[in-house]
C-alpha positions as CSV (number, residue, x, y, z in Angstrom):
1,M,29.1,-7.5,2.8
2,R,25.4,-8.3,3.1
3,P,24.2,-10.8,5.7
4,T,22.8,-14.1,4.4
5,V,19.1,-14.5,5.0
6,P,18.1,-18.0,6.0
7,P,16.0,-19.9,3.5
8,E,13.2,-20.4,6.1
9,V,12.8,-16.6,6.4
10,I,12.7,-16.2,2.6
11,Q,10.0,-18.9,2.4
12,R,7.9,-17.2,5.1
13,L,8.1,-13.9,3.3
14,R,7.1,-15.5,0.0
15,D,4.2,-17.3,1.7
16,G,3.0,-14.1,3.3
17,K,3.2,-12.2,0.1
18,R,1.2,-14.9,-1.6
19,E,-1.5,-14.7,1.1
20,L,-1.7,-11.0,0.9
21,R,-2.1,-11.2,-2.8
22,R,-4.9,-13.7,-2.4
23,A,-6.7,-11.5,0.1
24,R,-6.4,-8.5,-2.1
25,I,-7.8,-10.4,-5.1
26,A,-10.8,-11.5,-3.0
27,M,-11.6,-7.9,-1.9
28,S,-14.7,-6.2,-3.3
29,L,-14.2,-3.3,-5.6
30,P,-15.3,-0.7,-3.0
31,D,-12.8,-2.1,-0.5
32,K,-10.0,-1.9,-3.1
33,V,-10.9,1.7,-3.8
34,R,-10.9,2.5,0.0
35,E,-7.4,0.9,0.2
36,V,-6.1,3.0,-2.7
37,V,-7.5,6.1,-1.0
38,K,-5.7,5.2,2.3
39,L,-2.4,4.8,0.4
40,Q,-3.0,8.2,-1.3
41,E,-3.5,9.8,2.1
42,F,-0.3,8.3,3.4
43,H,1.6,9.5,0.3
44,V,0.2,13.0,0.5
45,K,1.0,13.2,4.2
46,T,4.6,11.9,3.6
47,A,5.3,13.9,0.5
48,S,3.9,17.2,1.9
49,R,6.5,17.0,4.7
50,R,9.3,16.9,2.1
51,R,8.1,19.4,-0.5
52,P,5.2,21.4,-1.8
53,L,2.6,19.2,-3.4
54,E,1.6,19.5,-7.1
55,P,-2.0,20.4,-7.8
56,R,-2.6,16.9,-9.2
57,E,-1.4,15.3,-5.9
58,R,-4.6,15.2,-3.9
59,V,-6.7,12.4,-2.3
60,W,-9.8,11.3,-4.1
61,K,-13.0,12.5,-2.6
62,L,-15.4,9.6,-2.1
63,G,-19.1,9.8,-1.3
64,D,-18.8,8.2,2.1
65,R,-16.2,10.7,3.4
């Protein structure tokens, strides 16, 4: 049986998700690309611990790196 989550907690989570979405929409395109690259790095690091990576699984190379 799953524990019941109080409605206040659900509302706080929804509010936080809404704020995060607003912040991401307001980001500039270069900031959005940097965020995607960070997520790629995290995925590559995590996936490479579990299995050999495919040739297509690599982090994008950006000019400022």
